[in-house]
N, C-alpha and C positions, 0 to 999 in steps of 0.2 A: 504494499500500499504506499503510495507516495506521500511524502510530507507536505502538509499545507503551509503555504506562505500567506498569511493573513496580515494585512495592514490595518492595525487597530485604529489609526487616525481615520482611514477611509470608512472603516466600519462605524465609528462615532459620527462622521459626517453624514453617512447614509441614514443612520437612525434619526439624527436631528432633522435632516431634510424631510424624512417620512413624517415626523411628528408635525413639522410646520405645515407641510403640504396638507395633512389631514385637517389640522386646525383651520386652515384657509378654506378647504374644500366644504366643510361642514359649518362654515361661519355664516352669518346673516348676509354676507355679500354674495354667496352662491347658493347653497342647498340647505340651509338650516331649516327653513320653513317647510320645505318638502319632506325633509327627514322627520320633523316634528310631527307632521300630519300622518306620514306612514307609520310612525311608531305609536301614534295615539297620544302623544304628550301635549300638555297644555304648558303655557309659560309658567303657570303657578307650580305644576309638577316639576318642571325644570328647576325652579328656584329651590323647592324642597330637596331635590336631589343634589344641588350645589352645596346647600347647607350641611348635608349628612356626610360630605367628604369628597369634594371634587379633586382636591389636591392628591389624595391618595390614588384616585382613579388615573390622574395624569402621570403620577410616578410609575405606577404599574404598567401603563401604556408605553412610557418611555423605555422602561426595561425590556418589555416585550419587543419593541422595535429594534433595541440593541441585540437582543437574542436572535431575531429574525435576519438582521443584517449580518451577523457573525456566521450564522449557519450558511446563509447564501454565499458569504465569502469563502467559507470552507468548501462548499459544493463547487463553486466557480474554480477554485484552485485545484480541487480533485479531478474535475473533468477537463482541466487545462483550457479553459475558455480564453481566447486571445482576441477575438474581433468583437466589434460593436454588435454585429448581427447575432452572434452566438450569445452575448450577454443579453440582448433584448429577448431572444427566444427563451433563455433560462429565466429571465424575469417574468416573462409572459406565462411560463409553466408554473412558476412558483406562487402566483397570485390566486390560484383556484380557492375560492371562498366556499366552504361547504355549508354555510348557515343557510337556513330557509328564510329568505327575505320576501317581503310583500313585493308584488310585481311592480307597483308604483315606485318602490325604493331601488330596484335593481339598476336602472341606468345611472342614476347619480352615484351609487356605491360603486358600480363597475368603473366609471370614470376615475374615481379616487383610486381605486385598485390599479388602474393603468398608470396613473401618476406614480404611485408607490413602485410599480415595476420599473418604470423609466428612472426613477431616482437612484436605483441600485445599480 
């Protein structure tokens, strides 16, 4: 089994870009309203959720993004991906989201997933 050469700085940057991209994608500037409707949330419900511990959820998300970026870096190193096309294909394959989303939510969530794949 070949040894993996993982650039930790690149992993941190990929995790940070993914976090920022997700925050922008689901912000009121883009798809926050559609996401809230599809999930059945009201503004009052969101305020309650924020009071219960939004900081904890953000920290857990950031850690998950770091783990995803690190695993992706290991995989890219293992398969010896060297071109942009190979990287895009691996990113596309890695974005498979297995959650059952409402049909109304799938297009904007899929667009966010495409952005995440491109950030890696």
